[in-house]
N, C-alpha and C positions, 0 to 999 in steps of 0.2 A: 557220429558214431555214439554207441552206448557206453557207459562207463565200464562195460565188460570187454572192451576191446582187447585184442592180443597185445602182449608187451612189445613185441617187434613188428616191423612192416614185413619182415620175412614170414612170420606166422600168419599175418592178416592176408597177405597175397595168396596164400596157400602153400608155401614152401617152394622147394626146389623144382617140383614138377609144373607148378604155375609159372615159374620163371622160366623154365625151358619152353614152355608153349609160348610165352610172351616173346622170348627171343626168337623163335623160329617164326612166328607170325610177323614179327618186326622185319626180320631179313627176307621173307618172301615178299614183303611190301617195297623194301628198298631195291630188290633185284628186279621189281616190275616197273620202278620209277626211272622214266628217262634221265632226270638229273643225278640220281643217286647211283643207279646200276653200274656205271663205269667205276665208280669208286669201290663198289663192293664186289665186283665181278669175280674176283679171286677168292673170295672168302670161302672157307670150308666149314663142315659140320663141327669140326674140332674147334674152330674160332667161336662158332656159335655156343659151343658148350664152355668155352672159357668166359664168354660174355655172361652165361647163366651163372657160373660158379663166382664171378666177380660180383653180380647183383646180389646172390645169395649173402655174400660176406658184407657187402654194403648195407643191406637191409636188416642185418643183426643175425644172420644165419651162420653156418659153419664157416670157419677160417680157411677153406681149402685153397683159396687164391694166393693167400699169404704163404701157406704151408707147403704148396706144391707148385706154384706158378710165379714166384718172383715178387709178389705183393705190389705195392702202389708204384715203386719204382719201375718195374717191368711194364706196367699199363701205361704210365707216362712215356716211357722211353719208346714205346710201339708208336706213339703218336708223334713223335718229334719228326719235323720235315714234312708232313703229309699235307699241309697247307689247306685247311678246311675254310672255305669262304662262307660268310655268313648266310648267303642264299641256300648253300647245302646244309648248314646247321639248322636253319628254319624249316627246311623240307623234312630233314631228319626227325625234327620235333613233331612235325604234323603226322608222319607215318607212325612214330612212336605212340602218340596220343590215340590213333585209330587201334593200334595193337592193345594198349591199356584198356580201352574201351571194349574190345573184342575178349580179351583173356582174363582180366583181373575182375574180382568181385564187384558188384554194383553198389559200391560205397564211394560216393563222391569225395568224402574226405580223405579216404585211402588213395583213390586215383589222384586227386590233387597234390598229395604229398608226394607220391612216387613221381609224378610229372615234374614237380619241383625239384626233385634230385636231378631228373635228366635235364632240365634246363641248366642248373648249376654245374653239372658235369661236362655238358657239351660246351658250355663257354670256356671251362678250363681246357677241354681238348682243343677248341678252337685256338686258344692262346698258345698252348704247347705246340701245336702242329706249325704255327708260325715261325718257331725256332729252327734255325739252321739244323740239318743233321749233324749229329755229333756234339750237339750242346750238352754241357754238364748241367744237369737239372737239379744237383746238390741232392740232399736226402729229404724227399718229400714226406717222410714219416709213414705212419701205418695207413692201411687202407682206411679211408673215411668211412665213418658210420652214419647212417641217415635214419632217423627215427621220427616219431609223430610230431616233433617239434622242429624238424630239419635237421641240420648238421649238428651232430652231437660232439661236444668237446671232450 
């Protein structure tokens, strides 16, 4: 990227509308996939919008997920007990990589950084999903922020 890159990944991907397109493209892909379709069959447009709002906050955009949807704790709690096998996580990543190529700007550094986030996040979801339902996750802290250098402290 040039030295004139946007400050946040949120700006670089094209904001909320780009993330909304990415989310819709991704979910169309998982619903058409024999391995993942059963996992996502009951997901609604509301869920897809929540994912969009989560990604916006993670990538440095508005804090609506924290302000309106329960923040990091709510996201983790939603994954407890789901049991996400590695095979499903890897297929999830393949479909997300396809959606990133289709929907995000043709900037390999940007795409790589976004996919780095998804790899990191899906590994956490895989771990949390293996926890029995009702597990106390403690206080996970604020929604993680992912920038040009990865996880921001």
